[in-house]
C-alpha positions as CSV (number, residue, x, y, z in Angstrom):
1,M,185.6,166.1,184.3
2,L,184.4,166.8,187.9
3,L,188.0,166.4,189.1
4,V,189.3,169.0,186.6
5,K,186.5,171.4,187.5
6,A,187.4,171.1,191.2
7,V,191.1,171.7,190.6
8,T,190.2,174.7,188.3
9,A,188.2,176.2,191.2
10,A,191.0,175.8,193.6
11,V,193.5,177.3,191.2
12,A,191.1,180.2,190.6
13,M,191.0,181.0,194.3
14,G,194.8,181.0,194.3
15,A,194.8,183.3,191.3
16,S,192.5,185.8,192.9
17,L,194.9,186.1,195.9
18,A,198.1,186.2,193.7
19,L,196.9,189.0,191.4
20,A,197.3,191.7,194.1
21,A,201.0,192.2,193.3
22,P,203.6,190.4,191.1
23,A,205.4,187.7,193.1
24,V,206.6,184.2,193.0
25,A,205.6,181.7,195.6
26,A,205.7,177.9,196.2
27,P,202.9,176.9,198.6
28,P,203.0,173.6,200.2
29,H,203.0,170.5,198.0
30,P,201.2,169.6,195.7
31,F,200.6,173.2,194.5
32,V,202.8,175.7,192.7
33,F,201.8,179.3,191.9
34,V,203.8,181.9,189.9
35,H,202.7,185.5,189.2
36,D,205.1,187.9,187.5
37,K,205.5,190.7,185.0
38,F,207.6,190.2,181.9
39,Q,211.1,191.8,181.9
40,P,213.5,192.4,179.0
41,A,215.5,189.3,178.0
42,A,218.7,191.0,179.1
43,Q,217.5,190.7,182.7
44,A,216.8,187.0,182.5
45,Q,219.4,186.1,185.2
46,N,217.2,187.8,187.9
47,A,213.8,187.9,186.2
48,G,211.0,185.4,186.7
49,A,209.5,186.1,183.3
50,V,211.2,187.5,180.2
51,T,210.0,188.6,176.7
52,Y,211.9,188.2,173.4
53,D,209.3,190.0,171.3
54,K,207.9,193.2,172.9
55,T,205.3,193.6,170.2
56,L,203.6,190.3,171.1
57,V,204.5,190.3,174.8
58,P,205.2,193.8,176.1
59,T,207.1,194.4,179.4
60,S,203.8,195.7,180.8
61,A,202.2,192.3,180.4
62,S,201.8,189.9,183.3
63,V,201.4,186.1,183.8
64,F,199.9,183.8,186.4
65,I,200.7,180.0,186.3
66,A,199.6,177.3,188.6
67,E,200.4,173.6,188.9
68,A,198.5,171.0,190.9
69,R,199.7,167.4,191.3
70,V,196.8,165.1,192.0
71,G,196.9,161.5,193.5
72,G,199.6,159.0,193.8
73,K,200.9,156.7,196.5
74,G,200.6,158.1,200.0
75,M,197.5,160.2,199.6
76,K,195.7,159.6,203.0
77,H,192.1,158.7,202.9
78,H,189.8,159.0,205.9
79,E,186.3,157.5,205.8
80,G,183.6,156.3,208.2
81,A,181.7,158.1,210.9
82,D,184.3,157.1,213.5
83,G,186.8,159.5,211.9
84,Q,189.5,156.8,211.9
85,E,192.0,156.4,209.1
86,H,191.2,153.4,206.9
87,G,194.5,153.0,205.0
88,Y,195.3,154.6,201.7
89,R,193.5,155.0,198.4
90,M,195.1,155.7,195.0
91,M,193.5,158.9,193.9
92,H,193.1,160.0,190.2
93,R,196.7,160.6,189.2
94,G,197.8,163.5,187.1
95,T,199.0,167.1,186.8
96,F,196.9,170.1,186.2
97,V,198.5,173.3,184.8
98,F,196.7,176.6,184.4
99,I,197.9,179.9,182.8
100,S,196.4,183.3,182.7
101,L,197.9,186.2,180.7
102,R,197.2,189.9,180.6
103,G,198.5,192.7,178.3
104,L,199.7,190.6,175.4
105,A,199.0,191.4,171.7
106,P,195.2,191.4,171.3
107,D,193.3,188.8,169.2
108,H,196.4,186.7,168.8
109,H,196.7,182.9,168.9
110,F,199.8,181.7,170.9
111,G,201.3,178.3,171.3
112,I,202.4,177.6,174.9
113,H,204.3,174.6,176.3
114,V,206.2,173.4,179.3
115,H,210.0,173.3,178.6
116,T,212.9,171.5,180.3
117,K,215.2,174.3,181.2
118,P,215.0,177.8,182.8
119,C,214.6,181.0,180.8
120,G,217.7,182.7,179.6
121,T,218.8,185.8,177.6
122,K,218.3,183.8,174.4
123,P,215.0,182.2,173.3
124,D,216.4,178.7,173.0
125,S,217.9,178.7,176.5
126,S,214.7,177.0,177.8
127,G,215.5,173.7,176.0
128,P,213.0,171.4,174.3
129,H,209.4,170.6,175.4
130,Y,209.0,168.4,178.5
131,Q,207.8,165.0,177.4
132,N,206.5,162.3,179.7
133,E,207.7,159.6,177.2
134,Q,210.8,161.0,175.6
135,D,211.2,160.9,171.8
136,P,214.6,159.3,171.1
137,H,214.9,161.6,168.0
138,Q,215.4,165.3,168.8
139,P,214.1,167.8,168.0
140,S,210.8,165.9,168.5
141,T,208.3,166.5,165.6
142,N,206.7,163.0,165.7
143,P,203.0,163.3,166.8
144,T,203.4,160.0,168.7
145,Y,205.5,162.0,171.2
146,A,204.8,165.6,170.4
147,N,201.1,165.8,171.4
148,P,199.1,167.3,174.2
149,R,198.8,164.0,176.1
150,N,202.6,163.4,176.3
151,E,203.5,167.1,176.7
152,V,201.7,170.0,178.4
153,W,200.2,172.3,175.8
154,L,198.5,175.6,176.9
155,D,197.6,177.2,173.5
156,L,195.3,180.2,173.8
157,T,193.9,183.2,171.9
158,T,193.9,186.6,173.6
159,N,190.8,188.8,173.5
160,G,190.5,192.3,172.3
161,V,192.5,193.7,175.3
162,G,195.2,191.0,175.3
163,K,193.8,188.7,178.0
164,G,193.6,185.0,177.8
165,W,193.8,181.8,179.8
166,S,194.1,178.1,179.2
167,K,194.4,174.8,181.2
168,S,195.9,171.3,180.7
169,W,195.3,168.0,182.4
170,V,197.7,165.1,181.9
171,K,197.7,161.7,183.5
172,W,201.2,161.8,184.8
173,H,203.6,163.9,187.0
174,F,206.7,165.8,186.0
175,R,210.0,164.1,186.8
176,S,211.7,166.1,189.5
177,G,213.9,168.9,188.2
178,E,213.1,168.2,184.5
179,A,210.3,170.7,183.9
180,R,211.6,174.3,184.5
181,S,209.7,176.8,182.4
182,V,206.7,177.7,180.3
183,V,207.4,179.1,176.9
184,I,205.1,181.3,174.8
185,H,205.4,180.9,171.0
186,E,204.4,183.2,168.2
187,H,201.6,181.0,166.8
188,G,199.4,177.9,167.5
189,T,201.0,174.5,167.9
190,S,201.1,172.2,164.8
191,T,199.9,168.6,165.0
192,H,201.1,167.5,161.6
193,K,203.8,164.8,161.1
194,G,207.2,166.4,160.8
195,K,206.0,169.6,162.4
196,A,204.2,168.3,165.4
197,G,204.8,170.5,168.5
198,M,206.2,173.4,166.5
199,A,204.7,176.8,167.1
200,G,207.2,179.3,165.6
201,D,209.6,181.6,167.4
202,R,209.8,181.7,171.2
203,V,208.4,185.1,172.2
204,A,208.5,184.9,176.0
205,C,209.4,182.6,178.8
206,V,208.4,182.1,182.5
207,N,210.4,180.2,185.1
208,V,208.2,177.8,187.0
209,P,209.4,175.5,189.8
210,F,207.3,172.6,188.8
211,K,207.0,169.8,191.4
């Protein structure tokens, strides 16, 4: 819990800097920050974020997403008053993802997940949910695989002025090049067998260069 709070604080600092103007940036590993405004789907080839439903996600809306990879082999650890390096220590391993949205439909519950492909002109261009352990049966609706421990779920409810934020912590890292976007769905994510992971139509998509 303390680890998640610490990473949340670091991400919040990055968010305060990024909100000055829409942009996309990839600070040094292990952090990724994306801040952009939603564009019409027809502009997907050059846009960082697109909307497929302007009623729920207007083109005036904006998004901030951050990823932090924590731990793993090679994290240097210094200890002792002498200031000398004393080998390596395996830190808590995992991935933290944070999303903040502004200007969406007010008082609405959205399902939000990391997907495997970049955004496109069509809602299904972003492919299926990213899964740490891949379900051999696709589309995946088995709660053994389609759950917030094996996938990244960022469901949130906007407030009266269309703002909302959410965070997810999972105990694994994305495979390189296999997590490419965050998709916003029309309603909250189901956990029931046969419908697990489903959240209705894809109403918007954000390209994210996950590590």
